[in-house]
N, C-alpha and C positions, 0 to 999 in steps of 0.2 A: 473801730479796729478794722484793718484790712484783712481780707481773706487771702492770706499769702499762699496757701496751698492751692487754691483755685487759680491764682495768677500763674504760679509756676507750672501747674498741670496743663493749663491752656497753652503756655509757651512751649513746653516740652512736646505735647501731643501735636501741635500744629507746626512746630519748627519755625514759627514766626515771632521774632522778638520785636514787637512794634511799640514797646514801652520800656523804660529803664528797668533792668533786672537787678541792679545793685543799688537800690534806692537809699537815700540818706534823709529820712524824714524825722528821725529821733522819736518815732512813735512806736508804742508797744502793741503787738497783736498776738492773740492766742493762736497756737498752731496745733494744739492737742490737749489732752486731759492734763491740766496743771502744767502745761509747757507754753512758754511765751518767748517771743523774739522782739528785740528792739532794733529797728533798722537804723544803723548808724555807720560810722567809718572807724572801726568795723562793727558788724552786728554783735549783739550778745544774745545768749539763750539762757533762760532761767527755768528751773524745774522745781515745782513744789514738792516737799516731802513732809513727813509727820513731825519733823524737828526744825523746819526752816527751808531755806532755798539753797540750791546748788546752781551756781552761775558759771557759764562758759564764756571766757574772755571778758575784758573790761573796757573795750573800745580804746580810743586814743586819748592823749592828754588834753586835747582841745574839745573832746566830746564826752569824756567820762561823766562830768557833772550832769549833762543833759540826759544821758542814759540812766543814771541813778534816779533822777527826777521822774522819768517815765516809769521805771521799775517800781518806784514807791507809790505811784498811783494805782498800781496793780496789786501790790502786796507790801506790807510793812514787816513781814516775817524776817528774822535775822538771816543774813547770808552766811551759811555754815561753811561752805567751801566755794572757792573760785578757781576753776580749772583753766589754765592757759592752754589753748590748742597749739600755740607755738609762741616764740618770743619776739615776733615782729612788733614794732612800736605801736601800731594801730590796734594791737590785741592786748598789750600789757600796760600801755601808757595811761589808761584810765584808772588803774588800780588805786591811786591815792584818793580818788573820789569815793571809792567803796570803803576804804579805811576811815575816811572822814565821816561818812554817813553812819558807820557803826558807832563811832564815838558820839556823834550827835544824838543818836537814838539810845545811847546807853547799852549797846549790844556788844557782844564779843567780836573782836576783829575776825574777819574771814580767814580761814586757813587756805593759803594759796598752794595750788598743786600744779606740777608740770613735769615734763621729761627732764632728765638730768642735764641734757644739753642746753636747756633754757638758761641755766646758770652760766654755762660757758658763753652763750651768746651775749648775755647782759654784761658780763665782764669784758668781753671783746668790744662791745659798743663803748664801754667807758674808756678802754685803753686806746681806742681809735676814734675818739670823739670828733676831732677836727676833720678827719678824713670823711666820716659819715655825714657831717654837716655839709661839707663841700660837694660830695657826690649826689646827695639828695637835693641840695639846692640846684644843682645842674639838671637833675632829672625832673624834679617836681616844681621848682621855682619857689621853694620855701626855705626858711632858715638862712636867708641871704645875709652874709656878714657885712656887706657894704651899704645896706640901706639905712635910712633914717628911721628911728623909732620915736614914738611920742611918749615922753615921760611926764611927770607931774608938772615940771616947769616948762614944757614945750618940747620941741624936737631934740633928740639926743643922738649925737653922732656915734658911729661905731666905736671909735677909740675912747669914748666917754662912758660907755655902758658895759654891763657885764656881757661877756661873750655868750652866744647861743650854745645850748647843750643839746646834743642829739637825744640822749637818754636822761630824763629828769632824775635828780638825786632821790626823789621819794617814791620812785616806782618800786613796787613790792616784789622781791625775789620769791621764788617758790619756797614754801616751808617744807613741803613733802615732794620728793622726787622719786622717779622710778626709771628702769632701763627698758624692759620689754613690755610688761603689762602690770597693771595695778588695779585692785578692786577697792572701790570707795563705797562705804555703807553709810547712808545718812537717812535717818527717819524712816527706816523700813524700805528704802529704795536702794537698789544695787546699781552702781555705775561701773562698767567694765572699761578701763582705759587701756588703749593699745598704742604702741609706738609705730609710726610709719614715716618713711621718707618720701617727700613729694615736692612741695614748694620749699620746704626746709628740711634740715636734718633732725629737728627737735619737735616734730609734729605729733600731736595726740589726737586720735579719734576715739569716740566713746559710744559703746552700745548700752542702752538702758532697757533690759529685758522686760520689765513690768510695763513699760510704756510702748514697747515695740518701736523704739526710736533710736536714731543714730545722730550724734552731734559730730559733724565731720570737719568743722573749721574750714580752712582754706583748701581742703581737698575738692571742694566744689565752689568754683568762683564764676561759673557761667562762661568761662573761656578756658582754652587750654592753658595750663599753668606756664608762667614765664620760666623758661629753662635757664635763664641767666642772661647777663649782658657783660661786656668786657670789664666793667668797673665793679661788679658785684660777685658775690659768692655763687658758684655754679649750683643750680638746683637739680632736682632728681625726677625728671619726667617719667622714668621707667620704674620707679620704686614707690608705688602707692601703697595703700593698706593691703594686708594679705587677702587673697581671694579664698 
């Protein structure tokens, strides 16, 4: 396990970022009493309670399985709740790996929790699928519609294969939503969820009083948040969590 708090403290105190600060190792490290983080794209945070785990975010569709594998080497307790910090694909896309894991272990499916606007975001992604595929291919170089893919019988041309989807059909929508704040009680641990606008309009940050810990999602990304670009939704650099 890496000492993530020591790494971050050294960088913050020195002001020198001489190593990657947003690492993608797929490895789990404990960062507090019963609190662990898996470094992925994006990270997940897991908290032990007396009745199982509460997990924050699910990582992306390409990394969700690896994240779950790392989590299960740390704990086989059921995931009672999975909180989306916001609805970006790298935070909700790994949710099918968590539901599949629960089924494999004979455990109850996690309850997915998020701000009400996460539902609106997911619906918007489905309605504007082609647009999202196009602009993300342009920005990140993935989901390209004109590339050759390798199928069971060899290369498959674009016109012969299923079109790419920006949001996979099996991504889990929140079962529980809220507007301003929500209190989650699991296994004797209280989680205070708050809405804040920053990178997105559907962001949740969480205070865990008994652990003196905050799960802030993408309110901390080691860089000033992207305030938007001409092809994407404007972001909210002045509307972070309440002070």
